C-alpha positions as CSV (number, residue, x, y, z in Angstrom):
1,X,78.5,76.8,169.3
2,X,81.2,79.5,168.6
3,X,80.7,83.0,169.7
4,X,83.0,85.4,167.9
5,X,82.6,89.2,168.3
6,X,82.2,91.5,165.4
7,X,85.1,93.7,166.4
8,X,87.6,90.8,165.8
9,X,87.1,89.2,162.5
10,X,90.5,88.9,161.2
11,X,92.8,86.3,159.9
12,X,94.7,84.1,162.3
13,X,98.2,83.3,161.2
14,X,99.6,79.7,162.4
15,X,101.4,79.9,165.8
16,X,103.0,76.5,166.4
17,X,103.4,72.9,164.8
18,X,104.5,69.6,165.9
19,X,102.4,66.5,165.6
20,X,103.0,62.7,166.2
21,X,101.7,60.4,163.6
22,X,99.4,57.2,164.3
23,X,98.3,54.4,162.1
24,X,95.6,55.4,159.5
25,X,91.8,54.6,160.3
26,X,90.5,51.4,159.3
27,X,89.9,51.0,155.6
28,X,91.8,54.2,154.9
29,X,95.2,54.6,153.2
30,X,98.2,53.5,155.2
31,X,100.2,55.9,157.6
32,X,101.8,56.3,161.0
33,X,104.9,57.0,162.9
34,X,108.2,55.4,162.0
35,X,109.2,52.2,163.6
36,X,111.7,52.4,166.6
37,X,115.0,53.1,165.1
38,X,113.9,54.0,161.6
39,X,114.4,57.2,160.0
40,X,111.7,59.8,159.1
41,X,110.7,59.7,155.4
42,X,112.5,61.9,153.1
43,X,110.1,64.0,151.1
44,X,111.1,65.4,147.7
45,X,113.4,68.5,148.1
46,X,110.8,71.0,146.8
47,X,109.7,73.9,149.1
48,X,106.8,74.9,146.7
49,X,105.0,72.3,144.6
50,X,104.1,73.8,141.1
51,X,100.6,72.3,141.0
52,X,97.6,72.1,143.5
53,X,95.1,69.4,143.2
54,X,92.9,67.2,144.9
55,X,91.3,67.7,148.4
56,X,92.2,67.9,152.2
57,X,90.0,68.0,155.2
58,X,90.7,67.7,158.9
59,X,88.2,66.3,161.3
60,X,87.7,67.9,163.8
61,X,89.2,71.3,163.0
62,X,89.9,72.1,166.6
63,X,90.8,69.9,169.4
64,X,92.9,69.7,172.6
65,X,96.5,68.9,172.7
66,X,97.3,65.4,172.5
67,X,93.8,64.5,170.9
68,X,93.4,62.7,167.5
69,X,92.4,64.3,164.2
70,X,91.8,62.6,161.0
71,X,93.5,64.1,158.0
72,X,91.8,62.8,154.9
73,X,91.3,63.8,151.2
74,X,92.3,62.8,147.7
75,X,95.2,63.3,145.1
76,X,94.8,62.9,141.4
77,X,94.3,59.4,140.2
78,X,97.7,59.5,138.5
79,X,99.3,59.6,142.0
80,X,97.1,56.5,143.3
81,X,99.3,53.9,144.9
82,X,102.3,56.2,145.3
83,X,103.8,57.5,148.6
84,X,102.3,60.7,149.8
85,X,104.0,63.2,152.3
86,X,102.1,64.7,155.1
87,X,103.6,68.3,155.8
88,X,103.0,71.1,158.4
89,X,104.0,74.7,158.4
90,X,104.8,76.9,161.5
91,X,103.5,80.3,160.9
92,X,104.7,81.4,157.4
93,X,107.9,79.4,157.7
94,X,109.0,76.4,155.6
95,X,107.1,73.2,155.2
96,X,108.1,70.2,157.2
97,X,107.5,66.4,156.3
98,X,106.2,64.8,159.3
99,X,104.8,61.5,157.9
100,X,104.4,59.3,155.0
101,X,101.2,57.7,153.7
102,X,99.9,55.9,150.6
103,X,96.9,56.8,148.5
104,X,94.5,54.0,147.6
105,X,93.5,53.0,144.1
106,X,91.2,55.9,143.7
107,X,93.6,58.7,145.1
108,X,92.0,58.5,148.6
109,X,93.9,58.8,151.9
110,X,93.2,59.2,155.5
111,X,95.7,59.6,158.4
112,X,95.3,59.7,162.0
113,X,97.2,62.4,163.9
114,X,97.7,63.1,167.5
115,X,98.6,66.7,168.2
116,X,101.8,67.0,170.4
117,X,101.9,71.0,170.4
118,X,99.5,73.7,170.6
119,X,98.8,76.3,167.8
120,X,97.2,76.9,164.6
121,X,98.9,74.4,162.2
122,X,98.6,74.4,158.6
123,X,98.8,71.1,156.7
124,X,99.0,69.7,153.2
125,X,99.7,66.5,151.4
126,X,102.5,66.2,148.7
127,X,102.8,63.4,146.0
128,X,105.9,61.6,145.5
129,X,104.9,60.6,142.0
130,X,107.5,62.9,140.5
131,X,110.0,62.6,137.7
132,X,111.6,65.8,138.5
133,X,111.2,68.7,141.2
134,X,109.3,70.8,138.7
135,X,106.4,68.4,138.8
136,X,105.5,68.2,142.4
137,X,101.8,68.2,143.3
138,X,100.2,69.1,146.6
139,X,96.6,69.3,148.0
140,X,95.0,72.5,149.1
141,X,95.9,73.5,152.7
142,X,93.9,72.8,155.7
143,X,94.1,74.2,159.4
144,X,93.9,72.5,162.7
145,X,93.6,74.4,165.9
146,X,95.2,72.7,168.7
147,X,94.2,74.0,172.3
148,X,96.2,73.5,175.5
149,X,94.2,72.4,178.5
150,X,94.6,74.7,181.3
151,X,92.8,75.4,184.7
152,X,90.5,78.4,184.9
153,X,88.9,80.4,187.7
154,X,86.8,83.4,187.7
155,X,86.6,86.7,189.8
156,X,84.7,89.8,189.9
157,X,82.5,90.4,193.1
158,X,84.5,92.5,195.6
159,X,86.6,94.1,193.0
160,X,84.1,95.9,190.8
161,X,85.0,99.5,190.3
162,X,88.8,98.9,190.6
163,X,91.2,99.2,187.6
164,X,92.8,96.2,186.2
165,X,96.5,95.9,185.5
166,X,95.6,96.9,181.9
167,X,93.9,100.0,182.8
168,X,90.2,98.6,182.5
169,X,87.5,99.4,185.0
170,X,86.3,96.0,186.2
171,X,82.5,95.6,186.0
172,X,80.0,93.0,186.3
173,X,79.7,93.0,182.4
174,X,83.1,93.3,181.2
175,X,84.4,90.4,179.2
176,X,88.0,89.4,179.4
177,X,90.5,87.4,181.4
178,X,93.6,87.7,183.5
179,X,97.0,85.9,182.5
180,X,100.3,86.3,184.1
181,X,102.4,86.8,181.0
182,X,100.4,87.5,177.8
183,X,100.3,91.2,176.8
184,X,97.2,93.3,177.4
185,X,94.8,93.1,174.6
186,X,95.9,89.7,173.3
187,X,93.0,87.7,171.9
188,X,92.7,84.4,173.4
189,X,90.3,81.6,172.2
190,X,88.9,79.6,175.1
191,X,87.0,76.3,174.4
192,X,84.7,74.7,177.1
193,X,81.8,72.3,176.9
194,X,81.2,72.8,173.3
195,X,81.4,76.4,173.4
196,X,84.2,78.8,172.0
197,X,84.8,82.4,172.9
198,X,87.6,84.8,171.9
199,X,88.2,87.6,174.4
200,X,91.2,89.9,175.4
201,X,93.6,89.8,178.2
202,X,92.9,92.7,180.5
203,X,94.5,91.8,183.8
204,X,97.3,90.0,185.6
205,X,97.0,86.9,187.6
206,X,95.8,84.3,188.8
207,X,98.4,83.7,191.5
208,X,96.5,80.9,193.5
209,X,94.9,77.6,193.1
210,X,97.3,76.3,190.3
211,X,95.0,78.2,187.7
212,X,96.5,79.6,184.6
213,X,93.7,82.3,183.7
214,X,91.1,84.1,185.5
215,X,88.0,85.0,183.8
216,X,85.9,88.0,184.5
217,X,82.5,87.1,185.9
218,X,80.8,88.0,182.6
219,X,83.1,86.1,180.7
220,X,82.5,83.1,182.8
221,X,78.8,83.5,182.6
222,X,79.0,83.8,178.7
223,X,81.2,80.6,178.3
224,X,79.1,78.6,180.8
225,X,81.9,78.3,183.5
226,X,80.3,78.3,187.2
227,X,83.4,77.0,189.0
228,X,87.0,76.1,188.8
229,X,87.3,74.1,185.6
230,X,89.7,72.9,182.8
231,X,89.1,74.7,179.7
232,X,91.0,74.7,176.1
233,X,93.1,77.8,175.6
234,X,94.7,79.1,172.5
235,X,96.6,82.5,172.4
236,X,96.1,84.0,168.9
237,X,98.2,86.4,166.9
238,X,97.0,89.3,165.2
239,X,95.6,92.7,166.2
240,X,94.9,93.6,170.0
241,X,91.4,93.5,170.9
242,X,89.4,95.6,173.4
243,X,86.8,94.0,175.9
244,X,83.2,94.0,175.2
245,X,80.3,93.8,177.7
246,X,77.9,90.9,178.1
247,X,74.6,91.0,179.6
248,X,73.0,87.8,180.6
249,X,69.3,86.7,180.3
250,X,66.8,88.5,182.6
251,X,66.9,87.2,186.1
252,X,70.4,85.8,185.8
253,X,71.8,88.6,188.0
254,X,75.6,88.8,188.9
255,X,75.8,86.8,191.8
256,X,78.4,84.2,192.7
257,X,76.8,80.9,190.9
258,X,77.3,82.1,187.4
259,X,74.9,81.1,184.4
260,X,74.8,78.6,181.7
261,X,76.0,81.2,179.2
262,X,73.3,80.0,176.6
263,X,71.8,83.3,176.0
264,X,72.6,86.9,176.6
265,X,73.6,90.1,174.6
266,X,77.2,91.2,173.8
267,X,77.9,95.0,173.2
268,X,80.9,97.0,172.2
269,X,82.6,98.1,175.4
270,X,84.0,101.5,176.0
271,X,87.5,100.5,176.0
272,X,90.2,101.0,173.2
273,X,92.6,98.1,172.2
274,X,96.0,98.7,173.5
275,X,98.5,100.0,171.2
276,X,100.7,97.3,169.5
């Protein structure tokens, strides 16, 4: 279940790229990393294909760093049997060829990938069936969100009423997180136990227990975190966002045990997103 707040519906540009290829799935088109000592395949020297055709899908569309995704789709039958080039792009930069594969007799392909770096990656497949640079064809693009696994703790009781390092008043209901380096207001996507939540940086820390982030009590409740756990984390680019308030189900209270996070109500908080 993905819980995304109405105040933060905006496009997320890519952040990082860098994947390691694995052999393609059984019955799929061939693909994989180069053999030891081999060189990376050289794609056509064309930064922008002149035609877009076929289809491309990534399954799953979000995963943890070092997990495997399947890049599958099709190219026009005219490209069947020819070498295909899997390419990735970092942000709005140039496309980089990372792996070669082959389309089957019907133009279909599937390649297994293991994400080596975190970020929002943009992918496409380019056909090598070209007589000249002017006839290069690429599939539509697809995205893959790769989360870094970090240790998360949570805090709140005993600090309510204090101001955070970002100037927010800490309450039992404010939803945000503490990070040691990310700017105040940075949107961060967290994934835990099948849930995804986007929330802002509102404080500094943590500085103990080997943790990377510290969730407010309400954020922990909404995400379903009840103790120190490993979660997926992906810092997003885009506008800074303000914290909102979350109210758990009746009877959940604001004690020290947390809740399942399965129900509750989110409302706009009184804070204003920090200036960029």
